[in-house]
N, C-alpha and C positions, 0 to 999 in steps of 0.2 A: 524448487520452482520460480522462477524467474517472476519477475512484476507487466510488464512489457505489455503484453496483450488483455485487453478488454473481455474481452470474454470467460478468464478466468480467472476472474475477481468477483465476486457476488457477494451482498453482503450476509453478515456474519461470519463468514472465510476469515480465521486468524491469520495474517500479515506480520512483516515486518516493512517498517517503514522507514524513511530519511525524512526530516524534517528541513525547511529552509535552513536555518540556522545549522543542521548538523549539518550542511554538502560539505563544507572544507576538512570534515573531522569522518565525519564517513560513521559517526554513530546511530543505531539503529532504534527506533523505538517497537514494540510488540505490542498488539491489538486487536482488537475487532472491528471489522468492515462492516459501518454507519451508511456511508452511505459512497456512491462515483463520481467525482467530481471530473474528471477530462470523457469529453465527450466519445476524443476521434475513434479508433480500434484498437489502434496502438499507438505506442507512444517511448523513442528511443530511451528516454531515463525512466522510467516506472509512471504506471502508471494513477493518478492525484488518484487520492479518498479522504473522505473525515473515518477517524473511531468514532467506538462509543463511545470511550470517554473527551473526544473534543479536536484530538487533534488530529492533523491536515497535515500530509506528507505518501512523498507519494513509493510508489510498494518500491518492496526491493526483492521483498519472497515470500513467497503463500507459503505458510505451514501448512501440515498436516491435521484432516479433522482428529487426531487421536494424541494430537498435543496438548 
């Protein structure tokens, strides 16, 4: 699932994000959402979140809870 809609993302959800420094390479970092930083309901490049590990990035993929 894409990470463009804020309503789809909640704290505790596993996601893959792209960090600012990885945008050129497209390298994704996997983690669990701690905080949602984007205030608008949608964003074309992905909703910005802070992971439990402290990494900040834009959600590119929402993973299934079972993974």
